[in-house]
C-alpha positions, 0 to 999 in steps of 0.5 A: 202098753206096759200094762198089757205086757205086764199082764201077759207076763203074769198070765204066762207065769200062772200058766207055767205053774198050772202046767207044773201042777198037772205034771205033779199029779201025773208023777205021783199017780203012776200009770193010772190016775185015781178018780180024784186025781183025774178030776183035779187034772181035768180042772187044771187043764180047763184053766190052762186053756183059758189062760192060753186064750187070754194070753193070745188075745192080749198079745194080739192087742199088744201087736195091733196097738204098738203104733198107737202107744205114744198117742195112748199115753197122751190120751191118758193124760188128756182123759184124766184132765176131762177131755180128749183131743179138745173134745169135752168128755161130756157135751157142754150143752146140758140138753142134746137136740140132735144126738140121742146120747152123750156117747153119740155126740162125743163119737161125732166130735171125734169123727169130725176132729180126727177124720175131717180136721186131721187131729191125730189123737182124735182120729186114733180115739175115733178108730179105737171106738169103731168110728172110721172115715168112709166114702171119701168124696172125689168130685171136682168141687168137694175133695177131702170130704167124708160121709158121716157114719150111718150110726151118726147120720141116723140121728139127723134122720130121726129129727127130720121124721119127728119135725116133718108133719107131711111126712108123718101123715102121708104114705111114705115109700122108700124108693130104690131108683130115681123114679117109681110108678105105682098103680092106683085104682081110679074106678071100680067095677059095677054090679048089675041086676040080672033078669031071668036067663039074661047075661051079666053086663060086663064092667071093668076096673080102671087103673092109673099110675102115681109117679114119684120122681126124686128131687134133691134137697140140700143145706150147706153151712161153713164153720170156722175151725176155731169154733169147731175146736172150741165147742165141737159137740155143741156146735154140731148138735145145734147145726145138725138140728137146724139142718134137719129142721130146714129139710123137714120144713121144706118137705112141709112147704112142698106138701101143703103149699107147693104150686108146681114151681121150682120154689117147691121142687115142681111139687103141687101141694094139697092146697093147690091141688084142691083149687085145681081139681075141686075148683077147676083151677080158678080160685075165685070161681063158684065152688061146685056143690059136689066137690071137696071144698067149702067156702066160708063166710061173706068175707075172707077174715078168719072171724067169718069162719062159722061153725056151720062151715066146719060142720059142712066140711065134716058132712062132705068127708067120705066114710072111708076117710073118717078113721084117719081124718085130722084137722090141719091148720096154722096156730092162728087159725086154730085160735079162731077154732077155739073161739068157736068153741068158746062161743058154743058155751058149756066149756071149762077153762081146761077145754078152752085151753086144750080143746075137748079131749086134748087138741081135738075139734068136733071129734077129730084130732087137730094138727097145727102146721107152721107152714100153712097160712097165717095171714087171711087172704081172699080165695085161700085154702086155709084149713084141711080136714081128712086123711093125708095118707089116702090122698098123697104119697111121699117117696124117699131114698136113703134118708138124710145123707150128712157130709163134712169137708174142710176142702170144699168151696161154699159159693166162691169161698174155699174152706181150705184157704179160710181154715173153715169146714163145711157140713152138708145135709142132703136128702132125695124125696118127692111128694105126689098128692094124687087124690083130692077128688074133682069138681063132681066128687070128693076125695079123702081131704076136704078144704075150707076156702076163704071168700072171694072178697 
């Protein structure tokens, strides 16, 4: 603060000298200024206005910063020692997983320590950096909690979008309400040959609705205040990454494996939809030739998957789904696909390691999905080929909301009484797999199902 006042005094002295120089020009020129004197006077006038603006800004800063004078003195000592309010000037972890920059990681640490845990130095420093507490939570179970500023919460959203495989490949729609009905063309018009002087036969285009109804998904983790104080950036970088990955994995489980139960938020995923729609709901039944399923081998072990089964899937894939088609499977199933390539011959060590042209198989990209089946089982859809964007929709609302509280209850444990802090991540989403064909027609995704025994 003393530096600001000293600078103001210096500028005011310079302004006074500048104004005296202007008066000297006027005194010596008399009633009319010469061309040279006028140029000099105007130059000094511009400088005076600039000095006045600088003085005004510094005076405003001095007035607003008066209450923080003592804290800023403390900050200077702490900063010179390499930390601010217990927060390292640089994160302890060399590689940040959640935060895209060291600045965002540090700002988040200042926010938590200052606004959630009440450290006055960190709070003042956070507000000085433009990080304020917003949206204080007032419900009966969580008091004294805060929404993490969106600029920091966006770091978690970025991680969810990077991790979530179903989200990356489905058609994602941002909802403005809890539910949305989207019209979908279920069947089209029909063209007819017309005899001479005959009327055209009428036909209709049929529409149905794809409904998205948001479900709430959340993760909450208690953290001791001692741990948070000692390594705030490293701890929350690790936790935010873990929460984001947990949410993304739940999305994938629902989209690929959902069976309509509460375990999957009442979402029916694409593997189950293929059994219900393309197989008529009975997994052990005979596969209709016109459906979007292929049953492999004479047993359920993955070794029974043959190249003829895989080419049969390609043969069923509709032309409109080819451009966006990909293979989806677990790493274990992919290893058996690599074995099929090795058996085919003509491969180098590189193609056996990466697949032809990278992770591709028979011309289509390969996406390994951790939540898809690893263990072989009877009547199990273990592999998919097709365009997920044409088969499904995913609704979201406002991305991931990240909140912190030192007064919440986690289960029956009070964060306040146990000197802990809770960090919570919540998202709202829904998945509707709306088109996998039927027993008599294929859809944009084809499934490979194991044998009945």
